[in-house]
C-alpha positions as CSV (number, residue, x, y, z in Angstrom):
1,M,-20.7,43.0,2.5
2,L,-21.6,39.4,3.1
3,I,-22.5,38.3,-0.4
4,L,-19.2,36.6,-1.1
5,P,-19.1,34.6,2.1
6,F,-22.7,33.6,1.5
7,A,-22.0,32.6,-2.1
8,L,-19.1,30.5,-1.0
9,G,-21.2,28.8,1.7
10,W,-19.3,30.1,4.6
11,I,-22.3,31.7,6.3
12,G,-26.0,31.1,6.0
13,A,-28.8,33.2,4.6
14,G,-30.1,33.9,8.1
15,D,-26.9,35.6,9.0
16,V,-27.0,37.8,5.9
17,K,-30.6,38.7,6.6
18,Y,-29.8,39.6,10.2
19,F,-26.9,41.8,9.1
20,G,-29.3,43.5,6.6
21,V,-31.8,44.2,9.4
22,V,-29.0,45.7,11.5
23,G,-28.0,47.9,8.6
24,A,-31.6,48.9,8.1
25,L,-32.3,49.7,11.8
26,L,-29.0,51.3,12.7
27,G,-27.9,52.7,9.4
28,V,-25.2,51.8,6.9
29,S,-22.6,53.8,8.7
30,W,-22.8,51.4,11.7
31,L,-22.1,48.3,9.6
32,P,-18.3,48.4,9.6
33,R,-18.2,48.9,13.3
34,V,-20.8,46.1,13.9
35,F,-18.8,43.8,11.6
36,F,-15.6,44.6,13.3
37,Y,-16.9,43.7,16.8
38,S,-18.7,40.7,15.3
39,A,-15.5,39.4,13.8
40,F,-13.8,39.9,17.1
41,V,-16.5,37.9,18.9
42,A,-16.4,35.2,16.2
43,G,-12.6,34.9,16.7
44,L,-13.2,34.4,20.4
45,I,-15.8,31.7,19.7
46,A,-13.4,30.0,17.2
47,F,-10.6,30.1,19.8
48,G,-12.9,28.5,22.3
49,Y,-13.7,25.8,19.8
50,L,-10.0,25.2,19.3
51,S,-9.3,25.1,23.0
52,I,-11.9,22.5,23.9
53,G,-11.3,20.4,20.8
54,L,-14.5,20.9,18.8
55,A,-12.8,22.3,15.7
56,N,-12.1,20.1,12.7
57,V,-8.7,21.0,11.2
58,S,-9.5,19.3,7.9
59,R,-12.1,22.0,7.3
60,F,-9.3,24.5,7.0
61,K,-7.5,22.3,4.4
62,V,-10.7,22.2,2.3
63,F,-11.1,26.0,2.6
64,W,-7.4,26.5,1.5
65,L,-7.9,24.2,-1.5
66,D,-11.1,26.1,-2.5
67,F,-9.3,29.4,-2.1
68,K,-6.4,28.4,-4.2
69,V,-8.6,27.1,-7.0
70,A,-10.7,30.3,-7.0
71,V,-7.6,32.5,-7.1
72,L,-5.8,30.5,-9.7
73,S,-8.8,30.4,-12.0
74,M,-9.4,34.1,-11.5
75,G,-12.9,33.5,-10.1
76,N,-14.0,31.3,-13.0
77,V,-14.2,28.2,-10.9
78,L,-15.9,28.6,-7.5
79,P,-16.4,25.9,-4.9
80,D,-19.9,24.4,-4.7
81,P,-21.0,24.3,-1.0
82,V,-23.7,21.7,-1.8
83,V,-21.2,19.3,-3.2
84,R,-19.0,19.8,-0.1
85,T,-21.9,19.1,2.2
86,K,-22.8,15.9,0.3
87,M,-19.2,14.7,0.5
88,G,-19.4,14.9,4.3
89,V,-17.1,17.8,4.8
90,R,-19.5,19.4,7.3
91,S,-18.0,20.3,10.6
92,K,-18.6,22.6,13.5
93,S,-18.6,26.2,12.4
94,V,-18.7,29.5,14.2
95,P,-22.3,30.6,14.9
96,W,-22.2,33.9,13.1
97,G,-25.7,34.8,14.3
98,V,-24.5,34.8,17.9
99,A,-21.4,36.8,16.9
100,F,-23.5,39.4,15.0
101,A,-25.8,39.8,17.9
102,A,-22.9,40.3,20.4
103,G,-21.1,42.6,17.9
104,T,-24.2,44.7,17.5
105,L,-24.7,45.0,21.3
106,I,-21.0,45.9,21.8
107,A,-21.1,48.5,18.9
108,Y,-24.3,50.1,20.1
109,Y,-23.9,50.1,23.9
110,V,-20.2,49.9,24.6
111,D,-18.7,51.9,21.7
112,P,-21.5,54.1,20.2
113,S,-19.1,56.8,19.1
114,G,-16.8,54.3,17.3
115,R,-13.7,55.5,19.2
116,W,-12.3,52.0,20.0
117,A,-13.0,50.5,16.6
118,G,-11.7,53.5,14.7
119,F,-14.7,54.1,12.5
């Protein structure tokens, strides 16, 4: 589920490993629900970054350019996150580990039946 975001450098290897452990402990059927709540929490964190001014809007421009190049080349040309980091395009990002932890807790304790998430 997270191989594409990891390959594009959007999330780190620790986040992928954490999500794998959650899938191993809770079962694969829980992963969509955990990811749903994690994405919701990550959105709240991103909104918080935007509201207090920690977000760097130029990061979105770089993402949009990378996305257009990847789509127009039909996946033959993918952005290199190492080159982007060396160019100094590093900015504040959403801590997905925190979002995954909060999403796991919400999915397990608040919505164990999956009634709110729909799955």
